[in-house]
C-alpha positions as CSV (number, residue, x, y, z in Angstrom):
1,M,167.9,89.3,114.1
2,G,166.6,91.6,111.5
3,T,163.7,93.0,110.2
4,T,162.6,91.0,107.3
5,R,161.1,92.4,103.8
6,S,158.1,90.4,104.2
7,S,157.8,91.4,107.9
8,Q,157.1,95.1,106.1
9,A,154.5,94.1,103.7
10,T,151.1,96.3,103.5
11,N,148.7,92.6,103.0
12,W,149.3,89.0,103.3
13,R,149.4,88.7,99.2
14,E,152.4,91.3,99.0
15,G,154.1,89.5,102.3
16,R,154.1,86.1,100.3
17,R,155.8,87.1,97.5
18,F,158.5,89.1,99.7
19,R,158.5,85.8,101.9
20,A,159.3,83.6,98.3
21,A,162.0,86.6,97.6
22,E,163.8,85.9,100.9
23,L,163.7,82.2,100.5
24,S,164.8,82.4,97.3
25,Q,167.9,84.4,98.7
26,M,169.0,81.8,101.2
27,G,169.3,79.2,98.0
28,V,165.9,77.3,98.8
29,K,164.2,76.0,94.9
30,Q,161.4,77.5,93.3
31,R,159.4,73.8,94.1
32,D,159.9,73.8,97.4
33,I,158.9,77.8,98.0
34,A,155.9,76.6,96.0
35,G,155.3,74.2,98.3
36,V,155.7,76.2,101.8
37,L,153.8,78.7,100.6
38,G,151.0,77.3,99.0
39,V,151.5,78.5,95.4
40,T,152.0,77.3,92.1
41,K,155.9,76.8,90.9
42,G,154.5,79.5,87.9
43,A,153.7,82.1,90.3
44,V,157.1,81.7,92.3
45,S,159.1,81.9,88.8
46,L,156.9,85.2,87.9
47,W,157.6,86.7,91.4
48,L,161.6,86.1,91.3
49,K,161.6,87.7,87.6
50,R,160.0,91.2,88.8
51,V,162.7,90.8,91.3
52,R,165.3,90.6,88.8
53,E,164.0,92.8,86.4
54,E,162.5,95.6,88.9
55,G,164.0,94.8,92.1
56,I,162.4,93.7,96.0
57,E,160.3,96.7,95.1
58,G,158.8,95.3,92.2
59,L,156.7,93.1,94.2
60,R,154.9,95.8,95.7
61,H,150.9,95.6,95.8
62,R,149.7,97.8,92.5
63,K,146.3,99.3,91.5
64,P,144.6,96.3,89.2
65,W,145.1,97.5,85.4
66,G,141.8,98.8,84.0
67,A,140.7,101.8,81.3
68,P,140.8,105.4,82.3
69,P,137.1,106.7,83.4
70,K,136.0,108.4,80.1
71,L,134.1,111.0,82.9
72,T,135.8,113.2,84.5
73,P,135.4,113.9,88.0
74,E,134.4,117.0,87.0
75,Q,132.1,115.6,84.5
76,R,130.5,113.1,87.1
77,S,129.4,115.7,89.2
78,Q,127.7,118.1,86.4
79,L,125.9,114.8,85.8
80,L,124.4,114.6,88.9
81,T,123.1,117.9,88.6
82,L,122.1,117.3,85.6
83,L,119.7,114.6,86.8
84,A,118.6,116.4,89.4
85,Q,116.6,118.6,86.5
86,G,114.8,115.7,85.9
87,A,114.1,113.8,82.7
88,E,111.6,116.0,81.4
89,A,114.0,118.8,81.2
90,F,115.8,116.8,78.7
91,G,112.8,116.3,76.5
92,F,112.2,113.0,77.6
93,R,108.4,111.7,78.4
94,G,107.7,111.3,81.9
95,D,110.1,112.4,84.6
96,L,111.9,108.8,84.9
97,W,115.4,108.5,84.4
98,T,116.4,105.0,83.2
99,Q,119.7,103.6,82.2
100,P,119.2,104.1,78.5
101,R,118.0,107.5,78.7
102,I,121.1,108.8,81.1
103,A,123.5,107.0,78.5
104,Q,121.7,109.1,76.1
105,L,122.3,112.1,78.1
106,I,125.7,111.6,79.1
107,R,126.2,111.2,75.0
108,R,124.4,114.4,74.4
109,Q,126.1,116.7,77.2
110,F,129.6,115.2,77.4
111,G,130.0,113.2,73.7
112,V,130.7,110.2,75.5
113,S,129.0,107.0,74.7
114,Y,128.5,104.3,77.7
115,H,126.6,101.2,77.3
116,P,123.3,101.5,79.1
117,S,124.2,98.6,81.6
118,Q,127.5,100.3,82.3
119,V,125.6,103.7,83.5
120,G,124.0,101.7,86.5
121,R,127.9,101.3,87.8
122,I,128.4,105.0,87.2
123,L,125.0,105.9,89.5
124,R,126.5,103.8,92.3
125,A,129.9,105.1,92.5
126,S,128.3,108.4,92.9
127,G,125.9,107.2,95.5
128,W,122.9,107.1,93.6
129,S,120.7,104.0,93.7
130,R,118.1,102.1,91.4
131,Q,114.7,102.9,91.8
132,K,111.7,101.2,90.5
133,P,109.0,103.6,89.1
134,V,104.9,103.6,90.3
135,H,103.1,102.2,87.8
136,R,99.9,104.7,88.1
137,A,97.4,105.6,85.9
138,S,97.8,109.9,84.7
139,Q,94.6,110.1,84.9
140,R,94.1,109.1,88.7
141,D,92.0,110.8,90.8
142,E,93.3,111.3,94.1
143,G,90.4,112.9,95.8
144,A,88.0,110.2,94.4
145,I,90.2,107.7,95.5
146,Q,90.0,108.8,99.3
147,R,86.3,109.8,99.1
148,W,85.5,105.6,97.9
149,R,87.9,104.7,100.2
150,G,86.3,106.8,103.0
151,E,82.5,106.2,102.1
152,E,82.0,103.1,99.8
153,W,84.6,100.7,101.1
154,P,83.5,100.8,104.2
155,R,79.7,100.1,103.2
156,I,80.2,97.5,101.1
157,K,83.0,95.6,103.2
158,K,82.0,92.6,105.2
159,R,81.9,92.1,108.9
160,P,82.4,89.1,110.7
């Protein structure tokens, strides 16, 4: 017995499509193929149409469709370099990068518009993670806080 096309598939979905084509060549009806493979008759019909139009290779796995990225890989790496300089280097108040700020930076530097909600996806793909800002007063005096913790707090702390 020779090797079948379905045994050469790169994933189970591709194998199922190849098996449908093999069964069709053996004279099995589309309705029966759908029942055996656990798919709809419409799916089998589409697969067989692809075989007629493109040949058996038309059943191979294809990359999902989508819009091409607006930023090139070089621009993405340049974006990471720009972000490393800090937000204040680009005229923002406070050294905190937010998604709207990064979207604005991308628009200014590369002439590409992204909605702020999509900036997170770009950063995750580049290995960045979300960080929540620490809310502290800008006039905070660390020395005074340490003195209070060392002198006042032990004095007023209740003991059992």
